[in-house]
C-alpha positions in Angstrom: 38.7 24.5 20.1 35.5 22.7 18.7 34.6 24.0 15.4 31.1 25.4 15.3 30.3 23.6 12.0 30.8 20.2 13.8 28.5 21.3 16.6 25.9 22.3 14.1 26.3 19.0 12.3 25.7 16.9 15.4 22.7 19.0 16.4 21.2 18.5 13.0 21.9 14.7 13.1 20.3 14.5 16.6 17.2 16.3 15.4 16.8 14.0 12.4 17.2 10.9 14.6 14.8 12.1 17.3 12.3 13.1 14.7 12.3 9.7 13.1 12.1 8.1 16.5 9.0 10.0 17.4 7.3 9.2 14.2 8.0 5.5 14.6 6.9 5.4 18.3 3.6 7.4 18.2 1.1 5.9 20.6 -2.3 5.3 19.2 -5.6 5.4 21.2 -5.9 1.6 21.5 -2.1 1.0 22.3 -2.5 1.6 26.0 -5.0 2.5 28.8 -4.8 3.9 32.3 -5.6 1.9 35.4 -7.7 3.4 38.2 -4.4 4.1 40.0 -3.1 6.1 37.1 -0.6 3.6 35.6 -0.2 3.4 31.9 -0.7 -0.3 30.7 0.3 -1.3 27.1 -2.1 -3.5 25.2 -1.1 -6.7 23.6 -1.5 -5.0 20.2 1.1 -2.4 21.0 3.5 -4.9 22.4 3.3 -6.9 19.3 3.8 -3.7 17.2 6.9 -2.9 19.3 8.3 -6.2 18.2 10.2 -7.4 21.2 9.8 -8.5 24.9 11.1 -6.0 27.4 11.2 -8.7 30.2 9.4 -6.4 32.7 6.4 -8.8 33.2 3.9 -6.7 31.2 0.2 -7.4 32.1 -0.6 -8.2 28.4 2.7 -9.7 27.3 2.2 -11.6 24.0 5.7 -13.2 24.3 5.0 -15.4 27.3 7.5 -13.8 29.7 7.1 -15.2 33.2 8.6 -12.7 35.7 8.8 -15.2 38.5 10.9 -17.6 36.4 12.8 -14.8 34.6 12.3 -16.4 31.2 10.0 -16.7 28.3 7.7 -19.7 28.8 6.2 -21.3 25.8 2.4 -21.2 25.9 
């Protein structure tokens, strides 16, 4: 039997973590734009604010990732 207090504790921790996560990752108006096709494109400002390269070949990647080579290329 799982004790109800343990379940409540984990629900409480999860809500705290998700609340902090959403505060940190709020998108501002100039963090992205939509293409005519409806895709969300992140700006260089947002990608720098995020702090790391996702290696997906973003259109405005400030880290120099080259998707065709699969690595970060120094500029």
